[in-house]
C-alpha positions as CSV (number, residue, x, y, z in Angstrom):
1,M,0.0,0.0,0.0
2,E,1.1,3.5,-0.7
3,K,2.4,5.4,2.3
4,L,2.1,9.1,3.1
5,A,5.2,11.0,2.3
6,E,7.0,12.3,5.4
7,Q,4.3,11.0,7.8
8,L,3.3,12.7,10.9
9,H,3.9,10.4,13.9
10,T,3.8,10.3,17.6
11,L,6.8,9.7,19.8
12,P,7.5,6.4,21.5
13,L,6.2,6.5,25.1
14,K,9.7,5.7,26.5
15,S,10.9,9.0,24.8
16,V,8.6,11.2,26.9
17,Q,9.1,11.5,30.6
18,I,6.2,13.4,32.2
19,K,7.1,15.6,35.1
20,D,4.2,17.9,35.5
21,R,2.6,19.7,38.5
22,F,-0.9,18.7,37.4
23,W,-0.5,15.4,35.5
24,S,2.2,13.6,37.5
25,R,-0.2,13.2,40.4
26,Y,-2.7,11.5,38.1
27,I,-0.2,9.2,36.5
28,K,1.1,8.3,40.0
29,L,-2.5,7.7,41.0
30,V,-3.0,5.3,38.1
31,R,0.3,3.5,38.9
32,D,-0.1,3.3,42.7
33,V,-3.9,3.0,43.1
34,V,-6.0,2.6,40.0
35,V,-4.1,-0.3,38.3
36,P,-3.7,-2.3,41.6
37,Y,-7.3,-1.5,42.5
38,Q,-8.5,-2.7,39.1
39,W,-6.4,-5.9,39.5
40,E,-8.3,-6.6,42.7
41,A,-11.6,-5.9,41.0
42,L,-10.8,-8.2,38.1
43,N,-10.1,-10.9,40.7
44,D,-13.4,-10.2,42.6
45,R,-11.6,-9.0,45.7
46,I,-13.3,-5.6,46.2
47,E,-15.9,-5.8,48.9
48,G,-19.3,-4.4,47.8
49,A,-18.3,-4.0,44.1
50,E,-20.0,-6.0,41.4
51,P,-18.0,-9.2,40.6
52,S,-16.0,-9.2,37.4
53,H,-15.0,-12.8,37.1
54,A,-12.8,-11.8,34.2
55,I,-9.6,-13.4,35.4
56,K,-11.4,-16.5,36.5
57,N,-13.0,-16.8,33.1
58,F,-9.5,-17.0,31.6
59,K,-8.3,-19.5,34.2
60,I,-11.3,-21.8,33.6
61,A,-10.7,-21.6,29.8
62,A,-7.0,-22.3,30.4
63,G,-7.9,-25.4,32.4
64,E,-6.5,-24.1,35.6
65,E,-9.8,-23.8,37.5
66,E,-13.3,-25.3,37.2
67,G,-16.5,-23.4,36.8
68,S,-18.6,-21.6,34.2
69,F,-18.4,-18.3,32.4
70,H,-19.7,-15.3,34.3
71,G,-20.1,-11.6,33.1
72,M,-20.8,-9.8,29.9
73,V,-20.0,-11.3,26.6
74,F,-17.1,-8.8,26.3
75,Q,-15.7,-9.5,29.7
76,D,-12.3,-10.5,28.2
77,S,-11.7,-6.9,27.1
78,D,-11.4,-5.7,30.7
79,V,-8.3,-7.9,31.3
80,A,-6.8,-6.7,28.0
81,K,-7.2,-3.0,28.8
82,W,-5.7,-3.6,32.2
83,L,-2.7,-5.4,30.6
84,E,-2.4,-2.5,28.1
85,A,-2.2,0.0,30.9
86,V,0.4,-2.1,32.6
87,G,2.5,-2.1,29.4
88,Y,2.5,1.6,29.3
89,L,3.3,2.0,33.0
90,L,6.3,-0.3,32.7
91,Q,7.6,1.7,29.8
92,T,8.0,4.8,31.9
93,E,9.0,3.1,35.2
94,K,10.3,-0.4,36.0
95,D,8.2,-2.4,38.4
96,E,9.3,-6.0,38.8
97,K,6.3,-7.0,40.9
98,L,3.8,-5.6,38.4
99,E,5.6,-7.2,35.5
100,K,5.6,-10.6,37.2
101,I,1.8,-10.3,37.7
102,A,1.4,-9.4,34.0
103,D,3.6,-12.3,32.9
104,E,1.4,-14.7,34.9
105,V,-1.7,-13.2,33.3
106,I,-0.2,-13.7,29.9
107,D,0.6,-17.3,30.7
108,V,-3.0,-17.9,31.5
109,I,-4.2,-16.1,28.3
110,A,-1.8,-18.2,26.2
111,K,-3.2,-21.4,27.7
112,A,-6.7,-20.3,27.0
113,Q,-5.9,-19.9,23.3
114,H,-7.2,-22.6,20.9
115,E,-4.7,-24.4,18.7
116,N,-6.0,-22.6,15.6
117,G,-5.5,-19.2,17.3
118,Y,-9.0,-18.5,18.4
119,L,-9.3,-16.8,21.8
120,N,-12.5,-15.8,23.6
121,T,-13.6,-17.2,26.9
122,Y,-17.3,-16.6,26.4
123,F,-17.5,-18.9,23.4
124,T,-14.9,-21.3,24.7
125,L,-16.9,-21.8,27.9
126,K,-20.5,-20.9,27.3
127,E,-21.2,-21.5,23.6
128,P,-18.5,-23.8,22.2
129,G,-18.9,-24.4,18.5
130,K,-20.7,-21.1,17.9
131,Q,-17.7,-19.0,17.3
132,W,-18.1,-16.3,14.6
133,T,-21.9,-16.9,14.3
134,N,-23.1,-13.7,16.0
135,L,-20.7,-10.9,15.3
136,C,-23.4,-8.3,15.4
137,E,-24.1,-8.8,19.1
138,C,-21.3,-10.7,20.7
139,H,-18.1,-8.7,20.5
140,E,-15.6,-11.4,19.5
141,L,-13.6,-9.1,17.2
142,Y,-13.9,-6.3,19.8
143,C,-12.2,-8.5,22.4
144,A,-9.6,-9.6,19.9
145,G,-8.8,-6.0,19.1
146,H,-8.2,-5.1,22.8
147,L,-6.0,-8.2,23.2
148,M,-3.9,-7.0,20.2
149,E,-3.6,-3.5,21.6
150,A,-2.4,-4.9,24.9
151,A,0.0,-7.2,23.2
152,V,1.6,-4.4,21.2
153,A,1.9,-2.2,24.4
154,Y,3.5,-5.0,26.4
155,F,5.9,-6.1,23.7
156,D,7.0,-2.6,23.0
157,T,7.8,-2.2,26.6
158,T,9.4,-5.5,27.6
159,G,10.4,-7.1,24.3
160,K,8.8,-10.3,25.5
161,R,7.1,-12.0,22.6
162,K,4.7,-14.3,24.3
163,I,1.6,-12.1,24.3
164,L,2.6,-10.7,20.9
165,D,2.7,-14.2,19.5
166,V,-0.7,-14.9,21.0
167,A,-2.0,-11.7,19.2
168,I,-0.4,-12.6,15.9
169,K,-1.8,-16.1,16.0
170,L,-5.2,-14.7,16.8
171,A,-4.9,-12.1,14.0
172,D,-3.7,-14.8,11.5
173,H,-6.7,-16.9,12.4
174,I,-9.1,-14.0,11.9
175,N,-7.4,-13.3,8.5
176,D,-8.1,-16.9,7.6
177,V,-11.7,-16.7,8.6
178,F,-12.7,-13.3,7.2
179,G,-12.6,-11.8,3.7
180,K,-14.4,-11.6,0.4
181,E,-13.3,-15.1,-0.8
182,P,-16.2,-17.6,-1.2
183,D,-15.0,-19.8,1.7
184,K,-14.6,-16.8,4.2
185,I,-17.0,-14.7,6.2
186,S,-17.7,-11.4,4.5
187,G,-18.7,-9.6,7.7
188,Y,-17.6,-7.4,10.6
189,D,-18.1,-6.9,14.3
190,G,-21.0,-5.1,15.9
191,H,-18.6,-3.1,18.1
192,Q,-15.7,-1.5,16.3
193,E,-12.2,-2.0,17.8
194,I,-10.4,-4.6,15.7
195,E,-9.9,-2.0,13.0
196,L,-7.7,0.3,14.9
197,A,-5.9,-2.6,16.7
198,L,-4.9,-4.2,13.4
199,V,-3.2,-1.0,12.3
200,K,-1.2,-1.0,15.6
201,L,-0.3,-4.7,15.0
202,Y,0.9,-3.8,11.5
203,E,3.1,-1.0,12.9
204,T,4.7,-3.4,15.3
205,T,5.1,-6.4,12.9
206,G,5.4,-4.7,9.5
207,D,3.0,-7.4,8.1
208,E,0.7,-5.6,5.6
209,K,-2.0,-8.2,5.7
210,Y,-3.1,-6.7,9.0
211,L,-3.5,-3.3,7.3
212,R,-5.5,-4.9,4.5
213,L,-7.7,-6.7,7.0
214,S,-8.4,-3.5,8.8
215,Q,-9.4,-1.9,5.5
216,F,-11.6,-4.9,4.7
217,F,-13.5,-4.6,8.0
218,L,-14.0,-0.8,7.6
219,E,-15.1,-0.9,3.9
220,E,-17.3,-4.0,4.3
221,R,-19.3,-2.2,6.9
222,G,-22.8,-1.4,5.7
223,S,-22.6,-3.5,2.5
224,K,-25.7,-4.9,1.0
225,P,-27.4,-7.4,1.3
226,H,-26.9,-6.6,5.0
227,F,-24.5,-8.9,6.9
228,Y,-26.4,-8.8,10.2
229,E,-29.5,-10.1,8.6
230,R,-27.7,-12.8,6.6
231,E,-25.9,-13.9,9.8
232,A,-29.1,-13.9,11.9
233,E,-30.9,-16.0,9.2
234,K,-28.1,-18.6,9.3
235,R,-28.4,-19.1,13.0
236,G,-32.2,-19.4,12.9
237,G,-33.0,-15.8,14.1
238,T,-31.7,-16.3,17.6
239,T,-30.3,-13.3,19.5
240,H,-27.9,-12.9,22.4
241,W,-29.7,-10.0,24.0
242,P,-33.5,-10.0,24.9
243,N,-34.4,-8.4,21.6
244,S,-33.1,-7.9,18.1
245,F,-32.4,-4.2,18.5
246,M,-28.8,-4.4,17.4
247,I,-29.7,-6.4,14.3
248,Q,-32.6,-4.2,13.2
249,N,-31.1,-0.8,14.1
250,K,-28.2,-0.8,11.7
251,A,-27.3,2.8,12.6
252,Y,-26.7,1.8,16.2
253,S,-23.3,0.3,15.1
254,Q,-22.8,2.6,12.1
255,A,-23.6,-0.3,9.8
256,H,-26.5,1.5,8.1
257,A,-24.4,2.7,5.2
258,H,-20.9,2.4,3.8
259,V,-18.4,4.5,5.8
260,H,-17.8,6.7,2.8
261,E,-21.5,7.5,2.6
262,Q,-21.9,8.4,6.2
263,D,-22.0,12.2,6.9
264,R,-23.0,12.5,10.5
265,A,-22.4,10.9,13.9
266,V,-25.2,8.4,14.6
267,G,-25.7,5.4,16.9
268,H,-23.6,4.2,19.9
269,S,-21.1,6.9,20.6
270,V,-18.1,4.6,21.6
271,R,-18.6,2.5,18.5
272,F,-18.6,5.6,16.4
273,A,-15.4,7.0,17.9
274,Y,-13.6,3.7,17.6
275,M,-14.6,3.3,14.0
276,C,-13.4,6.8,13.2
277,T,-10.2,6.2,15.0
278,G,-9.6,3.1,12.9
279,M,-10.4,5.0,9.7
280,A,-8.0,7.9,10.5
281,H,-5.2,5.6,11.6
282,L,-5.6,3.5,8.4
283,A,-5.7,6.6,6.3
284,A,-2.6,7.9,7.9
285,R,-0.7,4.8,7.0
286,T,-2.1,4.3,3.5
287,G,-2.7,7.8,2.2
288,D,-6.3,6.8,1.1
289,E,-7.7,10.2,0.1
290,R,-11.3,9.0,0.2
291,M,-10.9,7.7,3.7
292,I,-9.3,11.0,4.8
293,E,-12.3,12.9,3.4
294,S,-14.7,10.6,5.2
295,C,-12.8,11.2,8.5
296,I,-12.9,14.9,8.1
297,R,-16.6,14.9,7.3
298,L,-17.5,12.8,10.3
299,W,-15.2,14.8,12.6
300,R,-16.8,18.1,11.5
301,N,-20.3,16.8,12.4
302,V,-19.5,15.4,15.8
303,V,-17.4,18.4,17.1
304,S,-19.5,21.2,15.6
305,R,-23.0,19.8,16.2
306,Q,-23.0,16.9,18.7
307,M,-20.3,17.5,21.3
308,Y,-20.8,18.9,24.8
309,I,-18.6,21.8,26.0
310,T,-16.9,19.2,28.3
311,G,-15.9,17.1,25.3
312,G,-18.6,14.6,26.0
313,I,-20.4,12.8,23.2
314,G,-23.5,10.7,23.1
315,S,-26.5,12.7,24.3
316,Q,-29.1,10.0,25.0
317,R,-29.4,7.0,27.3
318,H,-31.2,4.8,24.8
319,G,-28.4,3.1,22.9
320,E,-25.7,5.2,24.7
321,A,-26.1,7.1,21.4
322,F,-26.2,10.4,19.5
323,S,-29.6,11.7,18.8
324,F,-29.7,14.6,16.3
325,D,-27.7,17.7,15.6
326,Y,-27.7,20.3,18.4
327,D,-29.6,18.1,20.8
328,L,-27.5,18.4,23.9
329,P,-29.6,17.9,27.1
330,N,-27.6,18.5,30.2
331,D,-29.5,16.5,32.8
332,T,-30.4,13.3,30.9
333,V,-27.1,13.3,28.9
334,Y,-25.2,10.0,28.7
335,A,-21.7,11.2,27.6
336,E,-20.0,7.9,28.5
337,T,-16.4,8.3,29.7
338,C,-15.3,5.7,27.1
339,A,-16.9,7.9,24.4
340,S,-14.7,10.9,25.3
341,I,-11.7,8.6,25.4
342,G,-12.6,7.4,21.9
343,L,-12.9,11.0,20.8
344,I,-9.4,11.6,22.1
345,F,-8.1,8.5,20.1
346,F,-9.8,9.9,17.0
347,A,-8.3,13.4,17.5
348,Q,-4.8,11.9,18.0
349,R,-5.1,10.0,14.8
350,M,-6.4,13.1,12.9
351,L,-3.2,14.9,14.1
352,Q,-1.3,12.2,12.3
353,L,-3.2,13.2,9.1
354,E,-2.9,16.9,9.4
355,P,-1.2,19.2,12.0
356,N,-4.3,21.2,12.8
357,S,-4.8,22.7,16.3
358,E,-8.5,22.0,16.0
359,Y,-7.9,18.3,16.7
360,A,-5.6,19.1,19.7
361,D,-8.2,21.6,21.1
362,V,-10.9,18.9,21.2
363,M,-8.4,16.3,22.5
364,E,-7.5,18.7,25.4
365,R,-11.2,19.6,26.1
366,A,-12.2,16.0,26.4
367,L,-9.1,15.1,28.5
368,Y,-9.3,17.8,31.1
369,N,-13.0,17.7,31.6
370,T,-15.0,14.5,30.9
371,V,-12.1,12.0,31.1
372,L,-10.8,13.4,34.4
373,A,-14.3,13.7,35.8
374,G,-14.8,10.0,35.1
375,M,-12.5,9.1,38.0
376,S,-12.6,10.2,41.6
377,Q,-9.7,12.1,43.1
378,D,-8.7,9.0,45.1
379,G,-8.7,6.7,42.0
380,K,-11.2,4.2,43.5
381,S,-14.5,5.1,42.0
382,F,-15.7,6.0,38.5
383,F,-18.4,7.6,36.4
384,Y,-19.8,5.8,33.4
385,V,-22.2,8.7,32.7
386,N,-21.0,12.3,32.8
387,P,-23.9,14.7,33.2
388,L,-23.7,18.5,33.1
389,E,-26.5,19.0,35.5
390,V,-27.5,16.8,38.5
391,H,-30.4,16.8,40.9
392,P,-29.8,13.8,43.2
393,E,-33.5,13.5,44.2
394,A,-34.4,13.1,40.5
395,C,-31.7,10.5,40.0
396,A,-33.2,8.4,42.7
397,A,-36.9,8.8,42.0
398,N,-37.4,9.6,38.3
399,E,-36.8,6.7,35.8
400,N,-35.7,9.2,33.2
401,Y,-32.6,10.0,35.3
402,T,-31.7,6.7,36.9
403,H,-28.7,6.3,34.6
404,V,-27.3,9.5,36.1
405,K,-25.4,9.0,39.3
406,P,-24.6,11.8,41.8
407,V,-21.6,9.7,43.1
408,R,-19.1,7.6,41.3
409,Q,-19.3,3.8,41.5
410,S,-16.6,1.5,42.8
411,W,-17.0,-0.9,39.8
412,F,-19.5,-1.9,37.1
413,G,-20.9,-5.1,35.7
414,C,-20.0,-3.5,32.4
415,A,-16.7,-2.2,33.5
416,C,-15.3,-0.7,30.2
417,C,-14.7,2.8,31.6
418,P,-12.3,2.3,34.5
419,P,-9.6,0.4,32.6
420,N,-10.1,2.7,29.7
421,V,-9.2,5.7,31.9
422,A,-6.2,3.8,33.2
423,R,-4.8,2.9,29.7
424,L,-5.3,6.5,28.4
425,L,-3.6,8.2,31.4
426,S,-0.7,5.7,31.5
427,S,0.0,6.4,27.8
428,L,-0.5,10.2,28.0
429,G,3.0,10.9,26.8
430,Q,2.0,9.7,23.3
431,Y,-0.5,12.6,23.0
432,I,1.8,15.5,23.7
433,Y,3.8,15.8,20.5
434,T,3.7,14.8,16.9
435,V,6.6,15.1,14.5
436,Q,6.8,15.5,10.8
437,G,10.2,15.9,9.1
438,D,12.1,18.5,11.0
439,T,9.0,19.9,12.8
440,I,8.0,19.1,16.4
441,Y,4.3,19.9,17.0
442,T,3.3,20.6,20.6
443,N,-0.3,19.5,21.0
444,L,-0.6,19.5,24.8
445,Y,1.1,21.6,27.4
446,I,2.3,18.9,29.8
447,G,5.6,19.3,31.6
448,G,8.5,16.9,31.2
449,K,11.5,15.8,29.2
450,T,11.2,14.5,25.7
451,D,13.9,13.0,23.5
452,V,13.5,13.4,19.7
453,E,15.7,12.3,16.8
454,L,15.7,14.8,13.9
455,N,17.9,14.5,10.9
456,G,20.1,12.0,12.7
457,N,20.6,14.4,15.7
458,N,19.3,13.8,19.2
459,I,17.4,16.7,20.7
460,T,16.0,16.9,24.2
461,L,13.1,19.3,24.8
462,I,12.2,20.2,28.3
463,Q,8.7,21.7,29.0
464,E,7.8,23.4,32.3
465,S,4.5,25.0,33.3
466,N,1.8,25.3,35.9
467,Y,-0.8,24.5,33.3
468,P,-3.8,24.5,33.3
469,W,-3.9,27.0,36.2
470,S,-1.4,29.3,34.5
471,G,-0.7,30.0,30.8
472,D,3.1,30.5,31.4
473,I,4.9,27.8,29.5
474,K,8.7,27.4,29.2
475,F,10.7,25.2,26.8
476,T,14.4,24.6,26.9
477,V,16.4,22.9,24.1
478,E,19.2,20.6,25.0
479,A,21.5,19.0,22.5
480,D,25.1,18.2,21.8
481,Q,25.3,20.7,18.9
482,E,23.3,23.3,17.0
483,N,20.3,22.0,15.1
484,D,18.0,23.4,12.5
485,F,14.4,22.5,13.2
486,T,11.0,24.0,13.7
487,L,9.1,24.0,17.0
488,A,5.4,24.5,16.4
489,L,3.4,25.6,19.5
490,R,-0.3,25.3,19.6
491,L,-2.4,28.4,20.0
492,P,-5.5,27.0,21.8
493,D,-8.9,28.1,20.6
494,W,-9.7,29.6,24.0
495,C,-6.6,31.9,24.0
496,P,-7.3,35.5,22.8
497,H,-3.6,36.4,22.6
498,A,-0.2,35.1,23.5
499,D,3.3,36.5,24.1
500,L,6.6,34.9,23.1
501,L,10.1,35.4,24.4
502,I,13.1,33.6,22.9
503,N,16.2,33.7,25.1
504,G,14.6,36.6,27.0
505,E,13.9,38.7,23.9
506,K,10.4,39.4,22.7
507,A,9.6,37.7,19.4
508,E,6.6,38.3,17.1
509,L,4.1,35.5,16.3
510,K,4.9,35.8,12.6
511,E,4.4,32.4,11.1
512,V,1.1,30.9,12.3
513,S,-0.4,28.0,10.4
514,N,-3.4,25.8,11.3
515,G,-3.3,27.1,14.8
516,Y,0.4,26.5,15.5
517,V,3.1,29.2,15.9
518,H,6.1,27.9,13.9
519,L,9.5,28.8,15.3
520,K,12.0,27.9,12.6
521,R,15.6,28.6,13.4
522,T,19.0,27.2,14.2
523,W,18.7,26.2,17.9
524,T,21.7,26.3,20.2
525,P,21.9,24.1,23.2
526,G,20.4,26.0,26.2
527,D,18.0,28.1,24.1
528,H,14.8,28.7,25.9
529,I,11.3,29.8,24.9
530,Q,8.8,31.5,27.2
531,F,5.3,31.1,25.7
532,T,2.6,32.9,27.7
533,L,-1.0,32.2,26.9
534,A,-3.7,34.6,28.1
535,I,-6.1,32.6,30.2
536,P,-9.1,34.7,31.0
537,V,-12.3,33.7,32.6
538,E,-14.9,33.5,29.8
539,R,-18.7,33.2,29.7
540,M,-19.4,30.7,27.0
541,K,-22.6,30.4,25.0
542,S,-24.1,27.7,22.9
543,H,-25.1,27.7,19.3
544,P,-28.7,29.2,19.0
545,L,-30.0,25.8,17.9
546,V,-29.0,24.2,21.2
547,R,-32.4,24.6,22.9
548,Q,-31.3,23.4,26.3
549,N,-28.8,26.2,26.8
550,A,-30.9,29.2,25.6
551,G,-30.2,32.2,27.8
552,K,-27.5,30.3,29.7
553,V,-23.8,30.6,30.1
554,A,-21.0,28.2,31.0
555,I,-17.9,29.4,32.8
556,Q,-14.6,28.4,31.2
557,R,-11.0,29.3,31.9
558,G,-8.3,27.9,29.7
559,P,-9.1,24.3,28.9
560,L,-11.2,23.9,32.0
561,V,-15.0,24.0,32.1
562,Y,-16.4,25.1,35.5
563,C,-19.5,24.1,37.4
564,L,-21.6,25.1,40.5
565,E,-21.8,22.5,43.2
566,E,-24.2,22.4,46.1
567,A,-21.3,22.1,48.6
568,D,-20.3,25.7,47.8
569,N,-23.5,27.4,46.7
570,G,-26.3,25.6,48.5
571,P,-29.3,23.7,47.0
572,Q,-31.6,24.7,44.2
573,L,-28.9,25.7,41.8
574,H,-31.5,26.4,39.2
575,H,-32.4,29.5,41.1
576,I,-29.0,31.0,40.5
577,S,-28.1,33.4,37.7
578,V,-24.8,35.1,36.7
579,P,-25.5,38.7,35.7
580,S,-23.7,39.7,32.5
581,N,-21.9,42.6,34.2
582,S,-20.8,40.8,37.3
583,P,-17.0,40.4,37.4
584,L,-15.7,36.9,37.7
585,E,-12.3,36.2,39.3
586,A,-9.9,33.3,39.2
587,V,-8.7,32.5,42.8
588,E,-6.3,29.8,43.9
589,D,-7.7,27.5,46.6
590,E,-4.9,25.3,47.8
591,Q,-7.1,23.5,50.4
592,L,-9.8,22.4,48.0
593,L,-9.4,19.0,46.2
594,N,-5.6,18.9,46.1
595,G,-5.4,22.5,45.1
596,V,-7.4,24.1,42.3
597,V,-8.2,27.5,40.8
598,V,-11.8,28.4,41.5
599,I,-13.9,31.1,39.9
600,T,-15.7,33.5,42.3
601,G,-18.1,36.4,41.8
602,E,-21.5,37.8,42.6
603,G,-24.6,36.2,41.4
604,E,-28.3,36.4,41.9
605,R,-30.5,33.8,43.6
606,Q,-34.3,33.7,43.2
607,K,-36.1,34.1,46.6
608,A,-38.4,31.1,46.4
609,E,-40.0,32.0,49.7
610,D,-41.7,35.0,48.0
611,W,-43.8,32.6,46.0
612,G,-46.3,31.5,48.6
613,T,-48.0,28.1,48.7
614,G,-49.7,27.7,45.4
615,L,-48.2,25.5,42.7
616,Y,-49.2,28.0,40.0
617,Q,-50.0,31.7,40.4
618,R,-50.9,34.5,38.0
619,G,-48.2,37.0,37.2
620,T,-46.3,36.5,40.4
621,E,-42.8,38.0,40.6
622,T,-40.3,36.7,43.1
623,G,-37.5,38.8,44.4
624,T,-33.8,38.1,44.1
625,E,-30.9,38.4,46.5
626,T,-27.2,38.9,45.7
627,V,-25.0,35.9,46.6
628,Q,-21.4,35.0,46.4
629,L,-20.8,32.2,43.9
630,K,-18.0,29.7,43.7
631,F,-17.4,27.6,40.5
632,I,-15.1,24.6,40.7
633,P,-13.5,22.7,37.8
634,Y,-16.0,20.3,36.3
635,F,-13.5,17.4,36.6
636,A,-13.5,17.8,40.4
637,W,-17.2,17.6,41.1
638,A,-18.7,14.8,43.2
639,N,-15.7,14.4,45.5
640,R,-17.4,16.0,48.5
641,G,-20.5,14.0,49.0
642,I,-23.9,13.9,47.3
643,G,-25.2,17.2,46.1
644,E,-26.5,19.2,43.1
645,M,-24.2,20.2,40.2
646,K,-24.8,22.5,37.3
647,V,-22.6,23.7,34.3
648,W,-25.0,25.9,32.3
649,V,-26.3,28.7,34.4
650,D,-28.9,31.4,33.7
651,G,-26.9,34.3,32.2
652,R,-29.7,36.7,31.3
653,A,-30.1,38.7,34.5
654,N,-28.5,42.1,35.0
655,V,-28.0,44.2,38.0
């Protein structure tokens, strides 16, 4: 296949050492708490948490224990995502104990693999002989994809081939089973994942059949006559789930049309994001112009018409899905944590197609808001759903809100989100920079030390900041000799202006392209850049077609969206408004939630006691009172007990 000339690429994780005031704590939390906690959860050792049985399923399939399969049909994927996170963690810091546990898990996985390469504990234990008969509903290729991603991460770190060989054997088996040939299955999975995993496997092995297989799965999707119906007919119309929703509603899994005919985000939001990630990654490796155009078209729709200000996607509970353009309810929203992680994957792959700051802006928005909100500050509980408005009483009593939780859960029967958070944060170094030729693009402002090879020369780039609380960012170039290269610094969409000093002297932002300031020069060892981003408090408004936010504002500062929480502002948050002429101030609060910047200012609260006792009254006006408001970063909500929360606040009142 034809390759893109001078490809954009990420840096190996081992080349990026994160040392950041904000993010180092989270990465340490993943290493010291989240991954060990999830290991206990996968082994059913968390008191009060829903049992996982995931490790036991593998041990039973391997012949090491007796019993039957328990859990979701995709339970295997939780183990794979945990193992992938371990691979990333070991790449940045040695941990012999953790590596030993991972090696033991890999031994069990290898024993559970069939001689022909097939690997799936559900079908091995619960429905033997029915492999590859219900791809629409049963996630076989999804689980296989996660195993491949884990194998690549672990092999890249340790050089140990055992899990990689398991993944290769599985991929080769899938290649033997699927394809357009008469003796093969001309079909695809109901939940996309294998597509992006196969591209990773290609990058590690260099075997182009995995690239071709990824392309087959993507381009076969939505073909006619429809595969789901043909498949269901062959097995006599039986279904895995209580109804045939997944088979009948083709848009749920984006199988309603060929990928090149789709023009908007529809269906299950995680499936959509994973599909687009696979499309973009494949396009970056093949240069397929039609695939690139399809990626751009779908990207434009989701981020300009169907994305929450927090970077959440998927507005409705039914199907964990998109609804329609500009339909973004705040209190019944779904916005699954995994969906925002998938959006970050998609954005990162788009940055390998085109160095455009728009992709990094969205990546940053989802990362700092929805993804971080998906995990508690102690790393031991998680949100599946990420609302922008919460009334705990409604969550408990109104069926329309029961999917919304006012507190994070310790674990889930469908536990896709916790290990997804772990694998993203443990691989965060791969999202900071992309490189093309002699240009280093800075996509995220995260402190640390990065080693880059350009034109045969080794360059070390040191980034320091107190981001996201401050916009002051410093870069220092270290090298053995002078080097000619370009450092491209992202100008975030929220930044009204920036200042630049090179070696203490003011420099003009002359060359700005696609949202990046290009600094092209001969760099001398010790050169330093001071890049200062203005980071004002902003009142954000929605597009006029977003009905749910009419007359409302959201408070944003830098990449962070803010919210009101009952703990600071009392109950009945819907009574609060933010007058348009009321100053808002950013204030450091070192005592709150490990130290954050909060937004304070005067607001107005409706005096409900003026109303009286009647449910409805004619023309009654209630008075208002001036109150002091405190907004906290959205990612930090629900860490101080149960209470109301609200992002979008009435902004129409004036004093």
